N, C-alpha and C positions, 0 to 999 in steps of 0.2 A: 555574501554569496546568495544568489537567488535560489529559492526552494523549488525542488522538482520531485515528483514521485512517479513510480511506474508499477504496473501490475503484470505478472506473468504467471500463467498456469503451467505447471510442469507435472503432467499426469494428473494426479489427484491432490497435488500440493499447490498452495497459493503462495507466491513470492511477491512481497511488496517491498520495493526498494525506495529509498529516499536519499536526497542529497541537499545540502544547504541547511539553513537555520529554520527550524519549525517554531513559529510564534503564532500569536493570536490572529495576525493578519492573513496567514495562509493555512490555518488549521482546517478550514472548510475543504480545501483542496485535498489534504491528506485524508480527511474523513470520507470524501467521495471515493478515494482509492480503496479504503476499507469496505465501504458499502458495496463496491463493485464485486468484490469476491465473497461477501457475506452470504449471498444467495446461491452461490455455487457449491458444489459438493467437494470441497477441499478436505483432504485427509488430515493434514496437520499444518501448523504454522512453522515456518523456518526462520530462525533469527538471522539477522544480517551480519 
C-alpha cells in the first residue's frame, strides 16, 4: 500500500493522519507533515 499523510488543524489541535506502510523510503514525507504543524500553535496532539 502506498504511503500518504495529511495534516488538519482543528482549532488549536493538530491532526496528522497517515495511511499505508511507513518505511525509510517515505519517512521524509511524514517528517514534512510533522514539521508543517510544529511551528503552529497546536494545543495538543491527538492519537489516530
